[in-house]
gemmi code that builds the backbone of each chain (N, CA, C; Angstrom):
import gemmi

chains = {
    "A": [
        ("MET", (111.556, 104.152, 110.880), (111.424, 103.330, 109.673), (111.015, 104.227, 108.494)),
        ("GLU", (111.607, 103.932, 107.355), (111.248, 104.650, 106.139), (110.624, 103.629, 105.184)),
        ("ALA", (109.521, 103.976, 104.552), (108.886, 103.038, 103.617), (109.094, 103.547, 102.198)),
        ("LEU", (109.519, 102.637, 101.310), (109.801, 103.031, 99.936), (108.584, 102.940, 99.027)),
        ("GLY", (107.668, 102.036, 99.351), (106.564, 101.831, 98.419), (105.244, 101.519, 99.091)),
        ("ARG", (104.185, 101.671, 98.328), (102.843, 101.283, 98.762), (102.322, 100.306, 97.713)),
        ("HIS", (101.768, 99.208, 98.178), (101.278, 98.177, 97.260), (99.807, 97.937, 97.588)),
        ("VAL", (98.952, 98.289, 96.657), (97.513, 98.170, 96.873), (97.000, 96.952, 96.095)),
        ("LEU", (96.394, 96.017, 96.817), (95.849, 94.806, 96.201), (94.328, 94.906, 96.178)),
        ("LEU", (93.745, 94.684, 95.016), (92.295, 94.764, 94.868), (91.724, 93.392, 94.546)),
        ("GLU", (90.791, 92.967, 95.369), (90.016, 91.763, 95.085), (88.666, 92.263, 94.587)),
        ("LEU", (88.414, 92.082, 93.300), (87.215, 92.670, 92.691), (86.271, 91.562, 92.234)),
        ("ARG", (85.210, 91.389, 93.017), (84.224, 90.349, 92.726), (82.949, 90.993, 92.186)),
        ("ASP", (82.120, 90.161, 91.595), (80.819, 90.603, 91.088), (80.983, 91.795, 90.137)),
        ("CYS", (81.895, 91.621, 89.184), (82.157, 92.670, 88.182), (81.291, 92.430, 86.945)),
        ("ASN", (81.342, 93.396, 86.041), (80.681, 93.252, 84.741), (81.513, 92.271, 83.904)),
        ("ALA", (80.996, 91.069, 83.692), (81.767, 89.997, 83.049), (82.147, 90.335, 81.610)),
        ("VAL", (81.297, 91.084, 80.930), (81.603, 91.443, 79.532), (82.836, 92.352, 79.503)),
        ("LYS", (82.887, 93.310, 80.422), (84.033, 94.223, 80.467), (85.322, 93.487, 80.857)),
        ("LEU", (85.196, 92.442, 81.676), (86.379, 91.685, 82.110), (87.017, 90.898, 80.970)),
        ("ASP", (86.290, 90.778, 79.855), (86.837, 90.022, 78.725), (87.118, 90.931, 77.532)),
        ("ASP", (87.101, 92.230, 77.775), (87.226, 93.223, 76.707), (88.597, 93.897, 76.824)),
        ("LEU", (89.561, 93.352, 76.090), (90.944, 93.856, 76.199), (91.061, 95.361, 75.916)),
        ("PRO", (90.494, 95.883, 74.812), (90.636, 97.331, 74.575), (90.056, 98.162, 75.719)),
        ("PHE", (88.927, 97.704, 76.279), (88.328, 98.434, 77.400), (89.236, 98.398, 78.625)),
        ("LEU", (89.769, 97.233, 78.928), (90.623, 97.107, 80.117), (91.932, 97.883, 79.938)),
        ("ARG", (92.459, 97.851, 78.720), (93.686, 98.613, 78.440), (93.438, 100.110, 78.662)),
        ("HIS", (92.317, 100.594, 78.130), (91.978, 102.001, 78.317), (91.790, 102.315, 79.802)),
        ("THR", (91.128, 101.396, 80.516), (90.853, 101.607, 81.948), (92.153, 101.729, 82.745)),
        ("MET", (93.081, 100.822, 82.484), (94.326, 100.796, 83.262), (95.219, 101.993, 82.915)),
        ("LEU", (95.326, 102.297, 81.617), (96.170, 103.438, 81.213), (95.558, 104.741, 81.711)),
        ("ASN", (94.231, 104.824, 81.645), (93.547, 106.025, 82.115), (93.721, 106.195, 83.625)),
        ("ALA", (93.615, 105.078, 84.375), (93.790, 105.163, 85.837), (95.197, 105.665, 86.174)),
        ("ALA", (96.178, 105.213, 85.396), (97.558, 105.668, 85.633), (97.702, 107.152, 85.292)),
        ("GLU", (97.224, 107.522, 84.114), (97.414, 108.905, 83.642), (96.622, 109.909, 84.475)),
        ("GLU", (95.370, 109.541, 84.796), (94.494, 110.470, 85.531), (95.040, 110.789, 86.919)),
        ("THR", (95.814, 109.847, 87.466), (96.297, 110.041, 88.829), (97.765, 110.462, 88.854)),
        ("GLY", (98.290, 110.795, 87.676), (99.606, 111.432, 87.650), (100.793, 110.515, 87.447)),
        ("ALA", (100.542, 109.239, 87.095), (101.662, 108.320, 86.854), (102.250, 108.556, 85.458)),
        ("THR", (103.491, 108.139, 85.288), (104.174, 108.253, 84.005), (104.353, 106.843, 83.441)),
        ("ILE", (103.680, 106.568, 82.330), (103.704, 105.225, 81.742), (105.009, 105.007, 80.985)),
        ("ILE", (105.658, 103.866, 81.258), (106.898, 103.564, 80.527), (106.767, 102.299, 79.658)),
        ("GLY", (105.662, 101.588, 79.794), (105.460, 100.418, 78.944), (104.198, 99.688, 79.350)),
        ("GLU", (103.698, 98.820, 78.473), (102.454, 98.088, 78.760), (102.437, 96.783, 77.977)),
        ("ILE", (101.811, 95.781, 78.563), (101.580, 94.503, 77.887), (100.141, 94.098, 78.204)),
        ("PHE", (99.360, 93.812, 77.196), (98.008, 93.282, 77.404), (97.856, 92.027, 76.556)),
        ("HIS", (97.196, 91.038, 77.129), (97.076, 89.739, 76.449), (95.678, 89.160, 76.669)),
        ("GLN", (95.079, 88.722, 75.561), (93.753, 88.094, 75.628), (93.927, 86.584, 75.660)),
        ("PHE", (93.320, 85.945, 76.639), (93.374, 84.485, 76.702), (92.144, 83.878, 76.026)),
        ("ALA", (92.301, 82.637, 75.573), (91.174, 81.876, 75.037), (90.864, 80.758, 76.026)),
        ("PRO", (89.612, 80.469, 76.348), (88.427, 81.079, 75.749), (88.085, 82.441, 76.338)),
        ("GLN", (88.683, 82.816, 77.468), (88.333, 84.111, 78.059), (89.410, 84.530, 79.057)),
        ("GLY", (89.367, 85.812, 79.434), (90.306, 86.331, 80.418), (91.361, 87.218, 79.779)),
        ("VAL", (91.767, 88.235, 80.525), (92.758, 89.190, 80.050), (93.794, 89.403, 81.146)),
        ("THR", (95.057, 89.524, 80.734), (96.132, 89.946, 81.633), (96.677, 91.258, 81.103)),
        ("GLY", (96.878, 92.206, 81.999), (97.489, 93.467, 81.588), (98.492, 93.924, 82.624)),
        ("VAL", (99.666, 94.336, 82.174), (100.640, 94.932, 83.091), (101.083, 96.267, 82.498)),
        ("VAL", (101.119, 97.265, 83.352), (101.533, 98.603, 82.940), (102.708, 98.993, 83.830)),
        ("ALA", (103.857, 99.194, 83.218), (105.015, 99.670, 83.977), (104.957, 101.192, 83.992)),
        ("ILE", (105.112, 101.762, 85.173), (105.099, 103.226, 85.312), (106.398, 103.647, 86.006)),
        ("ALA", (106.738, 104.892, 85.853), (107.964, 105.392, 86.491), (107.871, 105.217, 88.000)),
        ("GLU", (106.642, 105.157, 88.509), (106.414, 105.015, 89.951), (106.207, 103.552, 90.352)),
        ("SER", (106.352, 102.598, 89.456), (106.353, 101.143, 89.683), (105.433, 100.393, 88.716)),
        ("HIS", (104.226, 99.928, 89.138), (103.407, 99.182, 88.180), (101.927, 99.115, 88.556)),
        ("LEU", (101.118, 98.772, 87.549), (99.718, 98.385, 87.723), (99.515, 97.080, 86.954)),
        ("CYS", (98.838, 96.117, 87.552), (98.555, 94.839, 86.876), (97.088, 94.475, 87.055)),
        ("ILE", (96.555, 93.803, 86.047), (95.197, 93.256, 86.174), (95.167, 91.864, 85.561)),
        ("HIS", (94.437, 90.962, 86.221), (94.193, 89.618, 85.692), (92.705, 89.356, 85.886)),
        ("THR", (92.029, 88.971, 84.821), (90.572, 88.811, 84.927), (90.113, 87.380, 84.663)),
        ("TRP", (89.056, 87.007, 85.350), (88.369, 85.725, 85.175), (86.887, 86.056, 84.929)),
        ("PRO", (86.542, 86.358, 83.663), (85.146, 86.740, 83.379), (84.152, 85.674, 83.831)),
        ("GLU", (84.570, 84.411, 83.742), (83.650, 83.319, 84.101), (83.266, 83.336, 85.567)),
        ("PHE", (84.077, 84.023, 86.402), (83.745, 84.161, 87.822), (83.387, 85.602, 88.191)),
        ("GLY", (83.366, 86.494, 87.210), (83.087, 87.906, 87.485), (84.147, 88.533, 88.372)),
        ("TYR", (85.374, 87.987, 88.314), (86.432, 88.366, 89.255), (87.644, 88.956, 88.535)),
        ("ALA", (88.240, 89.970, 89.166), (89.516, 90.514, 88.698), (90.434, 90.727, 89.891)),
        ("ALA", (91.700, 90.389, 89.695), (92.751, 90.695, 90.668), (93.555, 91.858, 90.096)),
        ("VAL", (93.646, 92.929, 90.861), (94.404, 94.110, 90.419), (95.450, 94.399, 91.478)),
        ("ASP", (96.650, 94.795, 91.047), (97.557, 95.350, 92.041), (98.265, 96.569, 91.498)),
        ("ILE", (98.462, 97.502, 92.402), (99.044, 98.801, 92.053), (100.175, 99.053, 93.039)),
        ("PHE", (101.366, 99.156, 92.493), (102.551, 99.369, 93.333), (103.069, 100.759, 93.005)),
        ("THR", (103.310, 101.551, 94.008), (103.797, 102.898, 93.750), (104.864, 103.301, 94.747)),
        ("CYS", (105.783, 104.099, 94.296), (106.763, 104.689, 95.200), (106.725, 106.194, 94.978)),
        ("GLY", (107.031, 106.936, 96.020), (106.991, 108.384, 95.908), (105.584, 108.897, 96.133)),
        ("ALA", (105.455, 110.202, 96.206), (104.177, 110.814, 96.559), (103.429, 111.343, 95.347)),
        ("ALA", (104.026, 111.205, 94.150), (103.436, 111.841, 92.971), (102.137, 111.164, 92.541)),
        ("PHE", (101.980, 109.922, 92.915), (100.907, 109.094, 92.363), (100.186, 108.412, 93.522)),
        ("ASP", (98.876, 108.567, 93.579), (98.096, 107.997, 94.688), (97.453, 106.676, 94.225)),
        ("PRO", (97.920, 105.539, 94.735), (97.399, 104.260, 94.245), (95.932, 104.038, 94.593)),
        ("THR", (95.461, 104.612, 95.695), (94.055, 104.365, 96.058), (93.121, 105.119, 95.111)),
        ("GLU", (93.560, 106.263, 94.622), (92.752, 107.006, 93.654), (92.649, 106.195, 92.354)),
        ("ALA", (93.770, 105.637, 91.910), (93.751, 104.789, 90.709), (92.860, 103.569, 90.951)),
        ("ALA", (92.937, 103.008, 92.151), (92.128, 101.830, 92.490), (90.641, 102.128, 92.338)),
        ("HIS", (90.209, 103.259, 92.841), (88.782, 103.591, 92.778), (88.309, 103.781, 91.333)),
        ("LEU", (89.162, 104.318, 90.475), (88.800, 104.467, 89.064), (88.590, 103.094, 88.416)),
        ("ILE", (89.451, 102.146, 88.773), (89.358, 100.802, 88.181), (88.104, 100.077, 88.692)),
        ("VAL", (87.859, 100.162, 89.995), (86.666, 99.528, 90.593), (85.404, 100.026, 89.900)),
        ("ALA", (85.342, 101.344, 89.691), (84.153, 101.931, 89.060), (84.030, 101.470, 87.608)),
        ("ALA", (85.147, 101.422, 86.896), (85.097, 101.104, 85.462), (84.612, 99.683, 85.208)),
        ("ILE", (85.071, 98.740, 86.035), (84.650, 97.354, 85.766), (83.437, 96.959, 86.598)),
        ("GLU", (82.880, 97.964, 87.287), (81.577, 97.822, 87.959), (81.556, 96.702, 88.995)),
        ("SER", (82.619, 96.640, 89.811), (82.650, 95.632, 90.874), (81.667, 96.020, 91.972)),
        ("LYS", (80.804, 95.066, 92.323), (79.834, 95.329, 93.393), (80.313, 94.750, 94.723)),
        ("ASP", (81.480, 94.129, 94.713), (82.010, 93.530, 95.940), (83.530, 93.650, 95.874)),
        ("SER", (84.041, 94.796, 96.313), (85.471, 95.064, 96.171), (86.143, 95.157, 97.526)),
        ("GLU", (87.380, 94.704, 97.561), (88.157, 94.683, 98.800), (89.526, 95.257, 98.451)),
        ("ILE", (89.915, 96.305, 99.157), (91.178, 96.984, 98.860), (92.088, 96.848, 100.074)),
        ("THR", (93.264, 96.278, 99.859), (94.230, 96.094, 100.938), (95.512, 96.829, 100.569)),
        ("GLU", (96.026, 97.607, 101.504), (97.287, 98.300, 101.228), (98.403, 97.683, 102.059)),
        ("ILE", (99.497, 97.371, 101.407), (100.667, 96.791, 102.073), (101.835, 97.755, 101.907)),
        ("ILE", (102.495, 98.039, 102.996), (103.666, 98.916, 102.939), (104.869, 98.074, 102.518)),
        ("ARG", (105.574, 98.531, 101.484), (106.743, 97.787, 100.987), (108.014, 98.576, 101.259)),
        ("GLY", (109.083, 97.848, 101.497), (110.388, 98.492, 101.673), (110.464, 99.317, 102.941)),
        ("GLN", (110.039, 98.711, 104.054), (110.204, 99.418, 105.326), (111.612, 99.134, 105.815)),
        ("LEU", (112.446, 100.123, 105.678), (113.853, 99.926, 106.013), (114.202, 100.686, 107.269)),
        ("PRO", (115.103, 100.132, 108.060), (115.551, 100.885, 109.214), (116.275, 102.149, 108.750)),
        ("VAL", (116.029, 103.234, 109.428), (116.733, 104.478, 109.106), (118.201, 104.260, 109.441)),
        ("PRO", (119.098, 104.499, 108.477), (120.505, 104.261, 108.774), (121.015, 105.219, 109.857)),
        ("SER", (121.940, 104.725, 110.642), (122.539, 105.563, 111.673), (123.296, 106.702, 110.994)),
        ("PRO", (123.281, 107.875, 111.613), (124.028, 108.987, 111.013), (125.505, 108.616, 110.880)),
        ("VAL", (126.072, 109.022, 109.751), (127.496, 108.761, 109.537), (128.277, 109.786, 110.359)),
        ("THR", (129.132, 109.287, 111.200), (129.861, 110.206, 112.096), (131.301, 110.368, 111.647)),
        ("GLY", (131.585, 109.809, 110.477), (132.960, 109.920, 109.986), (133.824, 108.817, 110.554)),
        ("GLY", (135.043, 108.699, 110.069), (135.904, 107.643, 110.583), (137.005, 107.330, 109.615)),
    ],
    "B": [
        ("MET", (85.528, 77.093, 99.450), (86.152, 78.237, 98.781), (87.149, 77.723, 97.737)),
        ("GLU", (87.149, 78.377, 96.610), (88.099, 78.036, 95.559), (89.017, 79.253, 95.389)),
        ("ALA", (90.328, 79.028, 95.259), (91.264, 80.149, 95.088), (91.804, 80.118, 93.665)),
        ("LEU", (91.784, 81.287, 93.028), (92.226, 81.346, 91.641), (93.715, 81.610, 91.503)),
        ("GLY", (94.299, 82.298, 92.486), (95.692, 82.688, 92.309), (96.497, 82.682, 93.586)),
        ("ARG", (97.819, 82.673, 93.419), (98.749, 82.808, 94.542), (99.625, 84.019, 94.234)),
        ("HIS", (99.785, 84.872, 95.238), (100.568, 86.095, 95.031), (101.676, 86.097, 96.082)),
        ("VAL", (102.894, 85.987, 95.617), (104.039, 85.920, 96.519), (104.762, 87.266, 96.498)),
        ("LEU", (104.876, 87.877, 97.680), (105.543, 89.173, 97.806), (106.898, 88.959, 98.479)),
        ("LEU", (107.938, 89.485, 97.873), (109.285, 89.334, 98.421), (109.828, 90.687, 98.859)),
        ("GLU", (110.212, 90.771, 100.109), (110.926, 91.928, 100.622), (112.390, 91.501, 100.710)),
        ("LEU", (113.211, 92.042, 99.823), (114.598, 91.578, 99.721), (115.550, 92.687, 100.142)),
        ("ARG", (116.076, 92.523, 101.340), (117.005, 93.520, 101.903), (118.419, 92.961, 101.867)),
        ("ASP", (119.369, 93.870, 102.050), (120.785, 93.504, 102.121), (121.197, 92.680, 100.893)),
        ("CYS", (120.837, 93.211, 99.721), (121.178, 92.550, 98.448), (122.514, 93.081, 97.924)),
        ("ASN", (122.976, 92.465, 96.857), (124.166, 92.943, 96.148), (123.758, 94.198, 95.356)),
        ("ALA", (124.233, 95.353, 95.811), (123.774, 96.635, 95.248), (124.156, 96.792, 93.781)),
        ("VAL", (125.287, 96.220, 93.396), (125.720, 96.332, 91.995), (124.729, 95.586, 91.093)),
        ("LYS", (124.323, 94.393, 91.532), (123.371, 93.612, 90.737), (122.003, 94.293, 90.659)),
        ("LEU", (121.645, 95.020, 91.725), (120.337, 95.695, 91.739), (120.263, 96.850, 90.744)),
        ("ASP", (121.429, 97.262, 90.233), (121.431, 98.368, 89.264), (121.833, 97.881, 87.869)),
        ("ASP", (121.827, 96.587, 87.671), (122.310, 95.987, 86.428), (121.109, 95.422, 85.652)),
        ("LEU", (120.580, 96.240, 84.753), (119.366, 95.846, 84.026), (119.523, 94.513, 83.278)),
        ("PRO", (120.594, 94.310, 82.486), (120.698, 93.020, 81.781), (120.725, 91.831, 82.742)),
        ("PHE", (121.407, 92.003, 83.879), (121.459, 90.915, 84.864), (120.064, 90.641, 85.438)),
        ("LEU", (119.349, 91.699, 85.791), (118.018, 91.521, 86.391), (117.026, 90.954, 85.377)),
        ("ARG", (117.155, 91.407, 84.137), (116.274, 90.873, 83.082), (116.509, 89.365, 82.933)),
        ("HIS", (117.774, 88.977, 82.884), (118.098, 87.555, 82.764), (117.583, 86.788, 83.983)),
        ("THR", (117.746, 87.373, 85.161), (117.310, 86.713, 86.404), (115.805, 86.471, 86.403)),
        ("MET", (115.037, 87.480, 86.023), (113.577, 87.358, 86.070), (113.062, 86.403, 84.983)),
        ("LEU", (113.618, 86.537, 83.763), (113.169, 85.648, 82.678), (113.566, 84.202, 82.984)),
        ("ASN", (114.762, 84.041, 83.534), (115.230, 82.701, 83.888), (114.365, 82.096, 84.991)),
        ("ALA", (114.006, 82.898, 85.994), (113.166, 82.398, 87.089), (111.819, 81.928, 86.546)),
        ("ALA", (111.298, 82.666, 85.571), (110.023, 82.274, 84.958), (110.187, 80.984, 84.157)),
        ("GLU", (111.195, 80.974, 83.301), (111.364, 79.819, 82.405), (111.733, 78.548, 83.158)),
        ("GLU", (112.643, 78.694, 84.133), (113.114, 77.511, 84.869), (112.000, 76.832, 85.649)),
        ("THR", (110.991, 77.610, 86.004), (109.929, 77.042, 86.833), (108.661, 76.753, 86.022)),
        ("GLY", (108.803, 76.840, 84.700), (107.720, 76.358, 83.840), (106.711, 77.388, 83.388)),
        ("ALA", (106.990, 78.681, 83.620), (106.057, 79.719, 83.170), (106.236, 79.976, 81.669)),
        ("THR", (105.202, 80.521, 81.068), (105.227, 80.868, 79.643), (105.236, 82.392, 79.525)),
        ("ILE", (106.323, 82.940, 79.013), (106.478, 84.396, 78.944), (105.689, 84.949, 77.758)),
        ("ILE", (104.885, 86.005, 78.030), (104.138, 86.605, 76.918), (104.563, 88.053, 76.657)),
        ("GLY", (105.405, 88.609, 77.526), (105.895, 89.963, 77.285), (106.748, 90.434, 78.447)),
        ("GLU", (107.539, 91.497, 78.225), (108.423, 91.995, 79.286), (108.720, 93.475, 79.069)),
        ("ILE", (108.892, 94.185, 80.155), (109.314, 95.591, 80.109), (110.379, 95.752, 81.181)),
        ("PHE", (111.535, 96.280, 80.808), (112.567, 96.599, 81.797), (113.003, 98.043, 81.559)),
        ("HIS", (113.234, 98.749, 82.655), (113.544, 100.181, 82.554), (114.618, 100.541, 83.578)),
        ("GLN", (115.637, 101.241, 83.104), (116.718, 101.704, 83.987), (116.434, 103.145, 84.400)),
        ("PHE", (116.439, 103.407, 85.691), (116.242, 104.772, 86.165), (117.583, 105.458, 86.389)),
        ("ALA", (117.571, 106.780, 86.324), (118.747, 107.573, 86.649), (118.466, 108.283, 87.970)),
        ("PRO", (119.353, 108.379, 88.912), (120.736, 107.886, 88.808), (120.869, 106.384, 89.035)),
        ("GLN", (119.826, 105.723, 89.554), (119.946, 104.290, 89.815), (118.569, 103.671, 89.994)),
        ("GLY", (118.527, 102.347, 89.913), (117.278, 101.610, 90.116), (116.746, 101.054, 88.807)),
        ("VAL", (116.101, 99.913, 88.917), (115.545, 99.231, 87.745), (114.130, 98.777, 88.091)),
        ("THR", (113.232, 98.891, 87.111), (111.904, 98.294, 87.203), (111.783, 97.256, 86.103)),
        ("GLY", (111.267, 96.100, 86.447), (111.032, 95.079, 85.434), (109.700, 94.411, 85.661)),
        ("VAL", (108.919, 94.259, 84.604), (107.678, 93.493, 84.700), (107.687, 92.448, 83.582)),
        ("VAL", (107.323, 91.247, 83.956), (107.262, 90.141, 83.011), (105.845, 89.592, 83.056)),
        ("ALA", (105.148, 89.674, 81.936), (103.805, 89.082, 81.858), (103.979, 87.635, 81.433)),
        ("ILE", (103.319, 86.744, 82.150), (103.379, 85.316, 81.823), (101.950, 84.810, 81.633)),
        ("ALA", (101.825, 83.680, 80.947), (100.490, 83.126, 80.726), (99.832, 82.819, 82.068)),
        ("GLU", (100.659, 82.614, 83.106), (100.157, 82.281, 84.440), (100.004, 83.530, 85.316)),
        ("SER", (100.231, 84.726, 84.806), (100.000, 86.028, 85.444), (101.214, 86.970, 85.335)),
        ("HIS", (102.037, 87.187, 86.394), (103.152, 88.123, 86.243), (104.259, 87.950, 87.275)),
        ("LEU", (105.423, 88.506, 86.929), (106.521, 88.707, 87.872), (106.952, 90.166, 87.738)),
        ("CYS", (107.188, 90.845, 88.872), (107.653, 92.236, 88.837), (108.825, 92.414, 89.801)),
        ("ILE", (109.720, 93.323, 89.444), (110.801, 93.691, 90.367), (111.011, 95.195, 90.310)),
        ("HIS", (111.253, 95.781, 91.469), (111.618, 97.198, 91.566), (112.805, 97.269, 92.523)),
        ("THR", (113.876, 97.910, 92.091), (115.080, 97.900, 92.930), (115.496, 99.302, 93.374)),
        ("TRP", (116.049, 99.351, 94.555), (116.624, 100.561, 95.135), (118.071, 100.211, 95.541)),
        ("PRO", (118.998, 100.287, 94.580), (120.381, 99.892, 94.904), (120.957, 100.683, 96.077)),
        ("GLU", (120.549, 101.940, 96.191), (121.089, 102.794, 97.266), (120.726, 102.285, 98.651)),
        ("PHE", (119.679, 101.453, 98.740), (119.286, 100.860, 100.024), (119.537, 99.347, 100.049)),
        ("GLY", (120.094, 98.809, 98.976), (120.311, 97.363, 98.903), (119.008, 96.590, 98.924)),
        ("TYR", (117.931, 97.226, 98.457), (116.583, 96.666, 98.605), (115.917, 96.413, 97.250)),
        ("ALA", (115.186, 95.309, 97.175), (114.336, 95.040, 96.008), (112.971, 94.548, 96.478)),
        ("ALA", (111.928, 95.027, 95.818), (110.566, 94.521, 96.013), (110.249, 93.655, 94.801)),
        ("VAL", (109.883, 92.417, 95.060), (109.532, 91.504, 93.968), (108.134, 90.990, 94.229)),
        ("ASP", (107.337, 90.830, 93.194), (106.112, 90.080, 93.404), (105.849, 89.144, 92.241)),
        ("ILE", (105.303, 88.000, 92.583), (105.066, 86.926, 91.632), (103.630, 86.471, 91.819)),
        ("PHE", (102.857, 86.633, 90.771), (101.439, 86.268, 90.823), (101.255, 85.107, 89.877)),
        ("THR", (100.639, 84.069, 90.346), (100.440, 82.924, 89.474), (99.065, 82.312, 89.658)),
        ("CYS", (98.545, 81.764, 88.598), (97.301, 80.996, 88.693), (97.546, 79.635, 88.068)),
        ("GLY", (96.854, 78.650, 88.537), (97.052, 77.296, 88.031), (98.220, 76.636, 88.732)),
        ("ALA", (98.404, 75.369, 88.429), (99.405, 74.581, 89.146), (100.682, 74.392, 88.348)),
        ("ALA", (100.719, 74.941, 87.111), (101.853, 74.653, 86.232), (103.141, 75.322, 86.712)),
        ("PHE", (103.008, 76.381, 87.482), (104.152, 77.241, 87.806), (104.161, 77.468, 89.308)),
        ("ASP", (105.289, 77.197, 89.951), (105.391, 77.334, 91.402), (106.067, 78.672, 91.746)),
        ("PRO", (105.310, 79.632, 92.288), (105.903, 80.951, 92.535), (107.000, 80.934, 93.606)),
        ("THR", (106.922, 80.009, 94.558), (107.961, 80.011, 95.607), (109.293, 79.514, 95.044)),
        ("GLU", (109.237, 78.621, 94.067), (110.474, 78.150, 93.441), (111.120, 79.308, 92.661)),
        ("ALA", (110.313, 80.062, 91.931), (110.834, 81.239, 91.220), (111.393, 82.250, 92.221)),
        ("ALA", (110.714, 82.414, 93.344), (111.160, 83.361, 94.376), (112.554, 83.003, 94.880)),
        ("HIS", (112.783, 81.734, 95.142), (114.083, 81.329, 95.678), (115.205, 81.562, 94.658)),
        ("LEU", (114.910, 81.373, 93.375), (115.920, 81.647, 92.346), (116.297, 83.125, 92.337)),
        ("ILE", (115.296, 83.994, 92.506), (115.555, 85.442, 92.485), (116.340, 85.871, 93.729)),
        ("VAL", (115.931, 85.358, 94.882), (116.640, 85.686, 96.140), (118.121, 85.326, 96.025)),
        ("ALA", (118.382, 84.132, 95.484), (119.768, 83.679, 95.360), (120.540, 84.549, 94.369)),
        ("ALA", (119.898, 84.903, 93.243), (120.601, 85.644, 92.192), (121.037, 87.026, 92.654)),
        ("ILE", (120.183, 87.711, 93.401), (120.557, 89.071, 93.809), (121.181, 89.083, 95.211)),
        ("GLU", (121.416, 87.874, 95.736), (122.218, 87.698, 96.954), (121.637, 88.436, 98.156)),
        ("SER", (120.325, 88.325, 98.331), (119.706, 88.953, 99.500), (120.067, 88.169, 100.754)),
        ("LYS", (120.563, 88.891, 101.754), (120.920, 88.236, 103.027), (119.810, 88.406, 104.064)),
        ("ASP", (118.752, 89.106, 103.690), (117.653, 89.337, 104.625), (116.365, 89.362, 103.796)),
        ("SER", (115.810, 88.175, 103.567), (114.647, 88.085, 102.680), (113.413, 87.633, 103.449)),
        ("GLU", (112.284, 88.159, 103.020), (111.009, 87.855, 103.667), (110.029, 87.533, 102.544)),
        ("ILE", (109.436, 86.361, 102.617), (108.525, 85.914, 101.560), (107.133, 85.739, 102.156)),
        ("THR", (106.174, 86.437, 101.585), (104.786, 86.352, 102.066), (103.906, 85.874, 100.927)),
        ("GLU", (103.079, 84.889, 101.200), (102.164, 84.427, 100.153), (100.739, 84.832, 100.492)),
        ("ILE", (100.070, 85.424, 99.526), (98.684, 85.863, 99.688), (97.822, 85.081, 98.695)),
        ("ILE", (96.745, 84.535, 99.189), (95.816, 83.816, 98.307), (94.906, 84.846, 97.642)),
        ("ARG", (94.809, 84.795, 96.328), (93.965, 85.742, 95.594), (92.784, 85.010, 94.961)),
        ("GLY", (91.681, 85.732, 94.870), (90.512, 85.169, 94.195), (89.897, 84.005, 94.934)),
        ("GLN", (89.696, 84.210, 96.238), (88.986, 83.164, 96.991), (87.500, 83.393, 96.809)),
        ("LEU", (86.914, 82.564, 95.989), (85.511, 82.779, 95.642), (84.663, 81.707, 96.285)),
        ("PRO", (83.467, 82.082, 96.681), (82.570, 81.046, 97.193), (82.245, 80.058, 96.073)),
        ("VAL", (82.208, 78.812, 96.412), (81.822, 77.802, 95.422), (80.351, 78.030, 95.083)),
        ("PRO", (80.042, 78.180, 93.786), (78.635, 78.455, 93.437), (77.738, 77.286, 93.806)),
        ("SER", (76.538, 77.621, 94.180), (75.562, 76.573, 94.485), (75.274, 75.785, 93.221)),
        ("PRO", (75.029, 74.496, 93.370), (74.694, 73.702, 92.184), (73.448, 74.260, 91.513)),
        ("VAL", (73.488, 74.291, 90.194), (72.312, 74.756, 89.450), (71.266, 73.645, 89.455)),
        ("THR", (70.119, 73.989, 89.944), (69.083, 72.955, 90.058), (68.010, 73.114, 88.989)),
        ("GLY", (68.265, 74.049, 88.095), (67.285, 74.273, 87.030), (66.191, 75.210, 87.505)),
        ("GLY", (65.325, 75.617, 86.611), (64.244, 76.495, 87.040), (63.789, 77.382, 85.911)),
    ],
}
model = gemmi.Model(1)
for chain_id, residues in chains.items():
    chain = gemmi.Chain(chain_id)
    for i, (resn, *xyz) in enumerate(residues, 1):
        res = gemmi.Residue()
        res.name, res.seqid = resn, gemmi.SeqId(i, " ")
        for name, pos in zip(("N", "CA", "C"), xyz):
            atom = gemmi.Atom()
            atom.name, atom.element = name, gemmi.Element(name[0])
            atom.pos, atom.b_iso = gemmi.Position(*pos), 0.0
            res.add_atom(atom)
        chain.add_residue(res)
    model.add_chain(chain)
structure = gemmi.Structure()
structure.add_model(model)
structure.setup_entities()
């Protein structure tokens, strides 16, 4: 089996609620996590909700990083999808956990695109 | 326990390889899947890779939809994250599966943001 991607899901509880509602801070955190770990950013969208909460998606050449925050619950859902070996999603995950000061974090990695290795072409 | 979000992961194998490399088609498919199922689009990024493959991320008021395609393997990874009841991620998933003609699709739903219900405030 060959796997094309790694998808890291972060359940981040007991975070700093002020930071979870701070769009410029979260934007810097997500872009920095991508850049520091070697990803190539190709686009970004960040949106502030009223009365609170931020959504951010960062498209990278190696796939994506997303964050959705609920400051009222001290909770953020983050996911980091990567393909190739250039970018380590768990390293980016740890930078994000530290930045938003989650005291109760759960990191799950899911292998994506597990494809059967094609049979060798024998001609015909 | 209260759950804040639903995250639907699609492993789409044996797709139409031509469609997987067609950025305008995939952009229309993803935006249509969002709109048809009641999501509110707040931004989008689509990127064509060379020699092949497309990445698309759509930020919605209800969270996000992402697609990453590998036409050379007939494979696409899609994920749809939603919060609230206004938007049904499985309905959007079925529209995407049909559009890219996956003959071997696997849909997994993960509950995100399962938080303990806070104890009633009794004053103090």
